[in-house]
N, C-alpha and C positions, 0 to 999 in steps of 0.2 A: 760513455764507452770510449776506451783508448782508441786513438786513430790507427787503423791498419789499412790504409787506403791505397789502391792502385790509381794511377793518374788517369784523368780524362784529358785527352789532347785535343787540339783544334779540330773542329768538324766531327768529333765523335758524338757530341750531343747536337741534334739537328734543330735549326730554328726556321722561322718562316721564310727566310731568304734563300734557303737551300732548295734547289730544283728537285722536286719529288715527282715520281712517275706513279700514277695509279693505273690507268689503262692506256698509257701513251702507246701508239703503235710501235710494235717491235722492229719495224723495218727502218726506223730512223737511222740515217747515215751516221757513222762514227765521227764524221767530220763536221756534222751540223750541230749547232748548240741545241741542247735538250730543251724542249718547249716547257715553259713554266705552266703548271696545271693550277689554275686559280681555285678550282674546287674539285673534289673527288667525285667519281661516279656515285649515283645515289645509294647503291648498296654497299659501297666500300666504306671501311672505317679508316680514320686517320691514325689509328693505333697500329695498323700493319701497312707499311709503305715500303717502297724500294726505289732506288735510282739505278743508274748503270753500274754502280759499285757494289752495293750490298743491300741486305734487308735492313729495315728501320722499324723498330718496335717501340711504341710509346715515345717517339722522338729520339730514340737512341740507336745509333748504328751498331749492328751486331754481325759477327761472322757465325753463321749457323753451322756448327760442327756436330754431326748427328750420327746415330746408328739405328739400325732396324731391330725391332722387337715385336714379336707376335704374341699377344696375350693368350690366344687360343692354343698356343703350343706350350703353355705353362698353366694348366687348368687349376691353379691354386691362387686365387686373387690376392691373398695376404702375402704371397711371395713376390708379387709385382713390385712391392716396395723394395725388396732386396735388389732386384734388377735395376730399378730406377736410382737407388742410392749408389750402386756400382757405376752406373752411367755417369752420375754426377761426380763421383770420385775420380773417374777417368778424365774429367775436365770437359766432357761433351756438354753442349748447350741444348741439345734436342734429341728427340727420338722420332722415328718414322714408324707408323703402326698400320699394318694391313689389318682389316677386319674381314670376317669370313661370313659371307651371305648364307652359305649352306648350313652353317650352325645356327645363325640368328633367325633365319627364315626357313624353317624345316618343311613347311607346307604352305599352300596358298592361303593368304590372309592371316598368317600367324607370324608375328615377330616376337622374339624372346630375348630380352636383355637381362636375364637373371643368371645366377651362378657365374661361371667363368666367362659368360658372354657379356657380362655387364661392362659398361664403359666408366661408370662413376668411380669405382676404385682405382682405375688407371689414372683418370684425370686428377683425382685427389692426391695420389702418390706422386704424380708428376709435379703438381703444384707445390707439394710439401718439399720435394727435392730441389725445385727450381729448374725444371726441365721443360722446354717447349715441345709441343706435340704437333706433328704434321700427320693428320689422319688420312688413311688411304683406304676408303671403303669399297673401291671397285665400281660396280659389282664384280667384274672379273679382275682377279688379282694375280693369276699365274701361280707363283709362290710354291711350286711343287706340291700343290694340293689338288684333291679330287675335283675334276671339272674346272680347275682354275679358280675355285671358290664359288662358282655359280651354284645356286641351290639345286639339289638333285631333282626335285619335283618339276622344275622348269624344263629339264632335259627331255622329259617325256610328255609334259602337258602343253608345251608351247610348240606350235607348228612352224612359226616363223623362224627365220635365221637369227640365231643369238647374236647379241652385241651389234645389232643394226637398228634401224628405225622401224622394224616390223611392229605392227600395232599390238600383237599379243605379247611380244617380248617387252614392249614399252609398258604394257599393263602389269606384266609380271614383276618388274623391279620396283614398282611404285611404293609398295608397302615397306620394303626394305630401306629404300632411300629416305622415305619420310621418317622411318624409325631412326635412321642415322641422324637426320636433322634434329629431331626431337631430343635425342640424347646428347647431341654435341652442342647445340645452340647455347644452352646455359653455361657452357664451359669454354666459350671463346674468350679471347683476351679482353674483349670489350666488356665481359661480364666478370672479370677477375679470374678467368680460367687460363689454362695453358695452351689452348688450341689456337694456332696461328695460320693454318692453311689446311685446305682439303684437296687431296689429289684423287681424281678418278682416272681409271687406268685402261688403256688399250682398247680402243673402239675399232669397229669395222666400217667406219664411214663418218664423215663430218656431221651428217644429219643426226646420228645417234648422240654424238658429243653435244650437239646443240640441244637435243632433248634433255640430256642430263643437266646441262647448264641452266636451262630454263627452270627446272625444278629448284635448283639451288638459288638462282637469282630471285625467284618468287617466294623465297622463304626468309627465315630470320638469320640465315647464314650471311655474315658480312666479311669473313676473311677471304683472302684470294683463293682461287681455284688453280691448281697446278697440274702438270702432266710430265711424265718421264718418257722420253722418246728413245727407244732402242735403235742403235745403229745410225745415228745422225740422219734421221729420216725427214727432218724439217717439217714435222707434222704439227698442226694446230697452233702455229705461231700467228697466223693471220687468217682472215676469212671465216667461213662457217665453222663453228665449233672451237674457235681460237680460245685458249686459256689465258688467264691473267698473268701467269708466270710459267714460262717454258723451261724445261730441263732435259738433261741427257741421262741415258741409262748405259752403263758400260761394264763389261766383265772381260778385261783384256787377257786374263790367263785361261779363260774357258773353264771347262768343268770335268776335266780328266786329271785326276791327281796321281796317276800312275808314275809319273816322272817328275816329282815335285821340285827338283833342282833345275829343270829345264824351263826357261822363261820365254815368253813372248816379249818383245820390246815395248817400251812405253809408246803410247799414241802421241804423235807429234803435232797433229793439226787441231787440237782442241781449241786453242785460243783463236786461231783464224776462223774456225767454224763458227764460234760464238760471235766474232766480229761480223761475219757474213750474214748470220740469220737473225740475231736479236741483240744487237749491241746496246740498245737503250735499256736493257734489263740486266740485272746482275747475273753472273754465270752460275748456273745451278745444276748440280748432279743429285737428283733425288735417289738414284741408286748407283753406287760404285762398288766394285767387288770387295767384299770383306771376308770371303771364304768361298766354299764350293759345296754343292750337294754331291752325294755319293750314291751310285746306283746299286742294284742287285748284282749278284754274281760272285762265284768263287774267286775270280781274279779282280774284283773291285778293290781298290787300294785301301779304303777305310778313311775315316776322318782325320786320324793323326797325320796322314800324308797330305790331306787338304790343308791342314794347319801349317805344314811346312811350305807348301806351294804358295800360300798367301800369308806367310809369316811376317815377322818383324822386319826382315830385309825388304820384302815386297812392299810393306807399308811405308818404309822409309823412302823408297825410290818412287813408287807409283803415287802415293798420296801427296808427296811434295811436288810431283809433276803436275798434279791438279792445281796446287798452289801456284806453280809456275805458269799455268794457263790462266791465272787470275780468277779462278773460281772462288766464290765466297759463300756458297751454300753447298754443303757436302753431306751426304748420308751414306754410311757404309752398310752393305747388306751381306751378311747379318752381323750384328754386334753381339746378340745372344740368339742362338738358333732354337733351342728347346727340343720338344718331342712331338713328332707327328703320330700321336696316339690314336687308337681306334681306327676309324675309316677316313681319317684326315688325308693320308698321302695320296698323291696321284701314282699311277703304276710304276713310275720310273725310280722311286725311292723307297727306302725301308722306314722303320719306325723312328730311328734317330734322325733328328734334324740338327745335329751338333754344328754342322756346316764348317767345321774348322774355325769357328768364330773366336773373337777375343775373349768371350766368356764361354766356357764349355757347357755342354748340355747339363752337367751336374752343378752348374753355377760357380765353377771354380775359375779363378783368374789365371791368365796365361801371359807368356812373354809378349804376345800380340797386344794384350791389354796394356802392358807397360809402355810399349812403343806409342800407342795411341795416346796414352796419358801424357807422355812427354810432348807430343805434338800439340795436344789440346791445351796444355798449360802455357806453351809459347803463344798460342793464339789468344787465349784468355788475357794474357798479360801484355799483349802487343796491339792496343787499339788502333795504332797508326797503320797496322797491316790490313785493317778492314776496308780501307780506302786506298787503293793503289792503281796507278797507271802501269800498263804493260809497256816497258821501254824498248825491249829487244832481247835477243838471245844470240848464242854463238852462230846460229845459222843465218841470221839476218844482218850481220855486220854491225853488231852492237858497238856504238862509238864511245859510250861512257866507260867501257871497261872490257877486259878480255882475260882469258886464261892463257897461261904460257905453254900448256901441254895440250895438243889436239885430242888427247884421249879424254880430256875433261870437257864439260859442257856447262854453260852458265846462262841463266835467265835473270834479267833485272826487272824488278817491280819497284816503283817509287811512289811514296805518298806525295800528292801534289801540293799539300799545304805545308808540311814540315820539311820535306826533302828527305825523310828517312828512306834508306835504301835497303832492299831485301834481295840479296844475290843468291839465287837458288842453284846449287851445284849438284851435278851427278856425273856419272860416266857418260861419255859420248855414245858408247855402246852400252845401253842400259842393262844388258844381260851379262856384262862382264863381271867376273869375280876377281879381277886383277887389283893389286894395290898400286895406286898411282899417286904421284906427288907433283905439285905445280904451285905456281904463284898466281895471284889474281890482281890485275890492274883495276882500280876502282876510282870513281869520281865522287867526292863528297858533295853535300848540299851547297857548300860554299865555293864549289868549283875546284877545290884542291884535288890533285891527282896523286895517288899513292899506289905502290906495289906491295901487296900484302902476301905474307906477313913481313913485318919490319925487322923483327929479331929472330924469330924461329926460322928454320931452314925451309919449310914449305907448308902448304896445306895438303892434307892427305885424305884421300877417299879409299877406305879399306874395303874393296870389293863392292858388293851390291849395297851401296850406301848413298844417301843424299843428305846434304846439310845446307845450312844457310850461313852466309857471311853477311853481317849487318853493318850498315854505316849510318851514322847520325841517329843512333837508337836510344830512345828515351826510357829512363827508369826514374820515376818520380820527377823531381826538378832537374836531375842530372841527365846527361846525354853522352853515351859512349861514342867516340869518334868512329870506332869500328870494333868488331869482334869476329874472330874465326871460331870461337867456342859457341856452343848452343845455349839458348836461354831457357831456363826452367821457371824462373820467377823474375819479374821486374815490376817494382812498385814501391810503395811506402809502407813501412811498418814502424809504428811508434815514433813517427816524425822523421825517420831516416830513410833516405833513398836506398833501396835494397836491390841488388842484382845477384842472382843465383845462376851460375854458369855450369855447364857440364860438357864432357866429351869422352871419347874412348881413351883408356889409359895407355894404349899403345901408340898414340898420336900426340903431336905437339899442338898446342892451342895458344891463342893470343888475343888480348883485348887492349885497345887503346882508350884511355879514359882520363879525364881531368879529375884528379883526386882532390877532395875538399875536406874541410873541417879539421879539428884537432884529433890526431890519432889516439886511439885507446891502446892499452896493452893487449896484445894477442899473440898466440903462438904461431910463429911463421914456420915455413917449410922450405928447405933449399930447392925443392922441385918447382917452386913458384918464385919467379925473379921479377922484380920491379925495376924498370929502367926508364930514365928520362929520354924522351924521343930525341932531344938535342944531342945526347951522348951517343946515340946510334949513328947519327949522320950530321956532321957539323953544318951541312948546307941547309938543314931545316932551320927556319927562323923561329926563335924562341917565343916571340910574341904570338905567332900564328900556330905554333906547334907545341904549345905549352901543356902537353898531356903526358901521362905516364904509360909506357908499354908494359903490360903484364904478360910475361912469357911463362907458360905452363909446359914443362917438359914431360917426356914420357915417364910413366911409372906412378903417377899420382893415383892413390886409391883411398877411398873414404872421403869425408867432408873436410875441407881445409878452408881457413879464413885467408882471403887474399888481402883485404884491407878492412879496417874497422876504425871509424871515427865517429864524432858526434853528429855528423851529417850523412855519412855513407856507410854501407856494409856490403862488401863484395865477397861472395862465397864461390867455391868451385868444388865439384865432386866428379868422380868418374861415372860413366854411364850406368853401371850396375848399381852403384850406391844411390844414384839419383832416382832409379826406379822404385826405391823403398821410401821415397818422400811423397807427401800428399799436401794439397792446398785446400783444405775445407773452407768454405765460405762462412762468413759470420752474418747471419740475417740482420737486416736493418731494424725490423720491428715486427713483433708478433702480430700486430694489427694490420700490417701491410700485406695485401694479397700477393704482392710480387717481391716480398722481402727476401726470398731465397734466390731470386733470379739475378745472375751476375750481370752487371752493367745496367740493370734496370732498378732493382731494389737494393742492391748492395755492391760495393767495390771493396769490401773488407775481407781479409783472409789472414790466416796464420799458416805456417809451414810446419809440418809434423813428419819426422823421419822414424822409420823402424818397424811399424806394425804391418801386418798383412794387408789391412784395409782401414782407412779412416772414413767413416760414414758421415759424420757431422761434427761441428764444433760450435760452441757458444761461450761468450764471455759475460760473466756477471760479477761486477766488482773486481776482485782480485783472483777470481776462480775461472779457470779454463776447463770447460766440461767437454770432453771428447767421447765420441761413441764410435766403436769400430770392432774389428775382428783381429784376433791373434791366431796364427797357424799353430794350433795345439799339436798337430801331428808331427811337427818338427821338434817337439820337446816340451817339457813342462816347466821350464825355467823362467817363463815370462819374457818380457822384452824391455829394452831400454829405449825410451822415446827421446828423440831430439826435438826440442821445441824452439821455433824461431817466432817470437811474438813480443808483445809489449812487456817492458820491464816491470810493469805493475803486477803482473801475474805472479802470485806466490803459492797458488794451490792448483793442482791438476787432478781432475777425476777422469777415470776411464770406465765407461759403462756404469757410472754412478758410484764407483768405488775409488777411494783416494789412492793416488799414486805418490810414491816417495820422490819428492822434488829435491834436486841439488840446490846449492846456494844460487839464488836468483839475482835480482838487481842487474840483469843482463838480458839482452835481446835473445841470446842463445843459451839455453840451459837444458838439462836432462831430467827425465822423470822415469822412475822404474815402475813397471806394471807387472806384478806377479801373475802367474797362471794359477787359476783356482782349482785346476784338476789335471791330473796326468792322463795321457791317452790310455794307459793301461786300466784306468778306472772305468772306462766305457767299453762295454762288451755287447755283442749281439748274439742271438741264439743261432744254432745250426738249423738251417731251413729243413723242415720235415722232421725235426727232432721229436716232435710230439706225434709223428705218424701222419701219413697221407691216407686220405679216404678216397675210394674209387667207385665210379659208377659208369656203366655204358651210356653213351650219349647218341646212339644211332639206332633207336628202336624202329625207325622208319623202314628198315630193310626186313622187318619181321612180317610174317603173313597176317598176323592179327592186328597190325597197326591200322588205326582209324584216321584217315585223312579227310573225313567229311567236313571238318571245319576249315580246311585249307582253301585258298583261293583257287577257283577254276580258271585256268589259263586258256581263255577262249577268244581273246582279241584277234581280229583279222586285219586291223589297221594300226599303224603306229606313227608317231611324229619323229621317231628316230630314223634318220635318213639311210641307215645302213640296213638293207632289207635281208630277210632270210635267204640262205643259199638254196635250201631245198626243204621239203616237208609237205604239209597239206594246207598251208595258208595261215595256220595259227601262229601268233606271235608269242615267242617264249623269251622275252626280255624282262628281267626283273623289275626295272624301273617302271615299266608299263603297269605293274601291279603293286607299286609302292615299296618294292624291295630293292633298293639301290645299294645298300651298305653291307659290306662284309659278306659272310657266308649266306648263300641262298640255296635252298633245296628244291628239286623238281621230282615229281613222280608221274610217270607216264603209264597209263593203263591200256591194255589191249586184251582181246580174247584170243587165247592161244589155241591153235589147232594141233600143235606138236611138230609142225613142219618148220617153224621158225628157227633159223640158225645163227642169226647175227643182227646187230643194229649198227647203223652208221650215225654218228653224232658229231656235229660241228659245234664246238664250244668256245665261247669268247669270255675271257676273264680279265684280260689286260696283261701287260708285261709281267712275266714271272708267276703267272697264276698256276693253279692246278685244279683238276676235277676228277673225282673218283666215281666209278659206276658199278652198280650192283644190279643183277637180275634176281628178283626176290632177295634171298639172303646169300646168293652166290656172288662173290667178288669177280668182276669182269676185268678191271684194270683202272689205271689212272692216266689221264691225259696231262702231260706236263708242258706248261708254258716255259719260257726261258728268258734269261738275260745274262750276258757276260760282260759286265762293265759297260752297259749300254750298247753292246754289240750282240749279234745273233739273237735279236729280240724276237720272241714268239708270243703274241698276245691272243692268238686263237689257234685251235687245232681242229683237225678233221680226221677222226679215227673210226676204224671198224672194230667193234667188240664182238667176239665170238662167244656164243652161249655154250657153257660146258654141259656135258651129258647130265641129265637128271635135274637140271635147273628149272626147266619149264614145268608148269602145271597144265596138262592138256585138258581137253573137253572145254571148248571155247566159250561156253555160256557163262563162265566165271570172269569177273573183272578183278584182276589182281595187279598189284604193283610189280612190274617186271623190270623196270629200270629206274634207278634213282641217281640223278646227277647231282653231285655235291660240289658246288663251285665256290672257290675262294675268289670273291670279287676284289680285285686289287685297287679299286677306285676308278673313277672316270677320267678319261684323257683330258689333258689341257688342249688348248687350241693348237692345231698343227696346220694343215693346209687351208682349212676354213674354220670359222667359229663353231660350226656344227659338229666338229670333231669331238667336242665335249658331250655330244649326245651318243655316248658309247653304247654299242649293242651288247651289254653284258647279259649273258644267258646262253640259250641254245639257238644257234643260227641255222641249224639243219638237223633233222631227225628222220630216219627212214629204216623201217624193218625190211629184211630181205624178203619177207612174205607177210602180207596182211597190213593192217593199219592200226594206229593208235585210236582208241575210243575217247580217252579223256586225259588231259594233262592238269596236274595240280602243282601249285607253287607255294612255298612258305619261306619267308625271310624273317627279319626282325619282328617280334611280336608286336602287333598293332600297326606295322608299316610306318611310313613317315608322317602319318596324321595322328595316330593314336598310340604311339610308343609310350610305355608307362614311366620310364626314367627321365623325367624332365630336368633333373639336376645334371646328369652326365650327358644328356642330349642325344641327338639323332644319330651321331656317328659312333656311339660307343658299342652297340651290340650288333650281332648278326642273327642268323636263323637256326643255329644249332639247338637241338632239343634242350640241352642243359641251359642255354642262354634264355630260351623261351620260358623255362621253368624258374629262372632266377638262381640257378646253382652258383653262379659266379659272385653273388652278392654276399656281403657279410651278414651273418645271422641266419643263413639257411641251414636247416638241421640236417646234418650228414651222419648222425649217430648210427643209423641203420645201414650205412654203406659198408662195402667191403674195405678192409684195410689192405692197401697195396702200395708199394713204393713207386714213385714216379720213374725211377731208374729201371724198374722192371718192365716198363712199357705196357702195352695192351696184353691181355691174357692170350696165350697160345700164339704169340707173335702174329696176330691176325691184322688184316687191314681194317680200319674203322676209326671210330672216334670215342674217346673216353674222357671223363672229367676226373681230375685229381684235385683234391682240396686239402689244404693244411692251414693251421693257424699258429701264430706265435705272438709273444708279448715283447714289446720294446719298452725300455726304461732309460731313455736318454735324458740327462739332466737339462733343465731349462737353462737358457743362455748358451747353448751349444748348437752349432749348425754342423750336422754330420751327414754329408752326402752319401747315399748308399745306392747300390745297383744289384740287380739280379743277373747272374752269369751262367750261361750254358757251357759247361766245361768238358763235355764228351767230345770224342774225335769228330772232326768235320765230315759231312757227307751222308749222314743217315737220312733216309727218305721220310721225313716227317715234317709237319707244321704244327706250331703251337700258337694258340691265342692265350696270352698270359694276362690274367686279371688280378689287380691288387686292390683290395677293398672295393671291388666292383668296377674299377676303371680298367679298360683294356689298354694296358701300358706297353704291350710288346707283341709283335708278330715275328716269330722265329721260324725261319725256313732252313731246316737242317741240311738239305742237299744243295742249297744255293748260297746261303750266306749273303753278305759277309757278317751281319750283325749277330754277335753272341752276348753282348753286354747291354743291359737295359737299365739306365739310371731311373730311379723313381724317387720323387721328392717327398719331404715332409709335407703334410697336408693331404697327400694321397696316402702315404704311410702315417699311421698314428704313432708318434715317437714316445708317447706315454700311455700306451694302451694295447688292446688286442688287435691284431691284423690278420686278414684272411687273404690267402693266395689261392687262386683257382687256375688250373692249367687245363685247357682243352687240347688234348693231344690227338692229332690226326695222323695215323700211320698210313702211308700211301702205298706201301708195298708189303705183302704178307711174307712171313717166313724169313725175314731179315732182321738184323739187330736194330731195334729202335729203343734206345735207352738214354733219354735225356738226363743229364746230371746238372741239376739246377742248384746254385748256391746264392747266398746273400752275403755281400761284402761291403765293408766301409771303404769309401774312396777318398776321404779327407776328414779332418776334424778341426773345426774352427770355433774358438771361443768368442761368442758374440752373436751375430745373426740378427734376425728380426722375429717378432712374434708371429707365429703361424697358427691358423685355425684350420680344422678339418671340416669337411662337408661330404661325408660318405654315407648316404642313406642306406639303411639296412633292408634286407629282404622283406617284401610284403606280397601277399597273394594277389593284391589288386592289379588287374590288368595282365596277370600271368596266366599261362595255360594250366 
């Protein structure tokens, strides 16, 4: 295979003489020599090591640049490949993955790793892409999910305090953790897999952490155990429960996206904190802000605002500030957010978990993705950056250099072996949007002092921007004296040292480099000027300063060749052009388990410019096989690829089809990829075009409804610590009867004398909940919870409901249903003041007639409860207790032929309060080889008092709250949707107020069109009577 190798510099590959830390105490002073560890602790593997600089995998030093991805928020395992390939295309080296105990361990003694709960498809996709995995199984994960991820059954069946060393909590998590170990162990790096660490999260005491550690230590898990510590808490570094590798958790912009242009400043003490608490370990951020969640409420800003708050400018400044703190293991939360479908959310968030992340919920790339890609490619191509000493910054009296303008701030990191310098620049006021100009005094590795730039007028920071100035920077066997331009690629392609630089087109940039070799003919541009350093200043000694200054003036757009010889190739492009380039790796060998892992199995790459996405590349003989996506929604004319690769390439294929290649015999050439289909040739039907079918879904309010098979709610004790406010001692909490998820129904019976006038009910459903109440078939009213952008939160109500005339059935020897409380359970709380906050009292916390007593209470939630629910594919969180759900009306294949025809936009008959099911079907015929993100959109005027549970092919993919919002758009992926078959949409419409307009207008729309994608399989089981009412 032709050589396309990036260099390995001194101390990148680790040998026996390098001082490695396995479990060296983290309190070692930074001034003491690190103790040589002659052998690793018994459970440790020498394939995962670290010293005070960085992580070391299989003897190779790496910078772990990572992003968070939750597979449970993308319940289509075949699409995980799509996310992992995009992670790899972004240049990241790893992913961090929370797993969800509540989904995997739905009831005591049951662990389920099938369907979207499976680990193996993730591990295989990660291995194929060459992405390391840090697994984060909790059991508590926070993550804006119900109970913070703790299994719901535990919240009612465990008496002890959660997340402590309470014996019944200890027993409760054993099956889950053992299941994690069993699924993960064969996929550790030692077994040829991608798993390099396991993080358990947020304990309520060292003894509990020690309990968790003991289970892992006494298992086949050999990779390090880690922890992310919010708020610089100095937890679990030493002593009982101490982890192998400690890290920080930080969200500097917080979680209110209402004012996305208003920033908090960067955190200044990260480096000092690390030096104080664990200097013998590399600096690790298992979680750093990659976006923000968004709450319920009409004034919630929405995820587009969150994407601005944490956008490319934020990433430029704040992520490079982490670099300036000398952190070498970083993971951004979230990189892909996904969907909190079904009962997954905790009460503070809605269905979408887009998070304003680099990849949208619909799996579309953003400008944030592009910024991360540019950062990642610098890291990938700069192995000397993996080992740096923190020298100083503008606040510490840095002696090796300084900025000329106090409005600028510089931090210097230096590689102790090569002397390569990394000067990280930002505004002194990190929130400033001013444009500032300045010069930078630097000291090179040879001691030479220079004021940069030498030819250009200044270095520029254009507002909220951070950049690097590099000194003694290696690319192949060459080394730049300095560069004020940013680096996209540095390495060797086809035997030549290649340097690909970029910068903003409105700024000047400069690089000093000794040009070598015999120049080739290339097209120069007057915007790039080459000057001998001795011509700039006669005082420079030619023998010491024998390099060329390359000045790049303002206005350069597109890719230009700076220098082209038989030994070197130097390129430059503006920022926007550079974002269109990719560096797919070339796997070393199909038989190598780590052949796709950069720096471990391969150091080979080509550079491809032009397409929306490059997923992979392979070279066989003279053929370069590329796989990727074109943005077909931008036009049908195809794309022109720019290829920077070996001269021996004479043929290029794109997704298996030949591309038209320009004359080659050059490292840089072009290839034309035609589009196979125009966007106009792909169409989708109008939703409901075939008609909606309707049926009432609230027979429980009718006099003849039989609830004899419902669960009798007669408990008088509960492990939930939040006790009833009033009543007769009976506990009416859904989780006490196995009904924790989604909608739960209650029926209270009493013998009426005719004197009863009202009932008081205290109802708990969580932030933004609602509950409607009937006496027999007479509507009494709705209790509304509330949330306004996480303010004015109301998670429980206490209301008096007055009986209308004629609603009672007197003669008290009859037992009738007189009140039916219909509660939308918004999920269980995360931990707040204590861990037991997750034991949320969802249900009725108080019940009292103004006269007389209830004789019996009945409760019904999801059919089968959390032990016997029938839909094992979609899992425990998918369904609730609506009559239609219990019957399976939401599932594809249910026969609605005898239902009434009624349009969804007409709402319920007679504008009544109640619940009805609307079902429609439609066919899709999307050509193979196209990824076409789609969404369901509610387009009626905001404010209508209704709630919708929207099922797509049986999956509950959206909870719409018409009077609260903000979500009206619900992306649904291929795999849930059948792109080449029949699809079923079922809408459970709950009208909460009678005699008002409730007219949802639901449409299906295309959000993008990409030629390429991955192969997607569906797993949408059809209706079956088994286990249904």
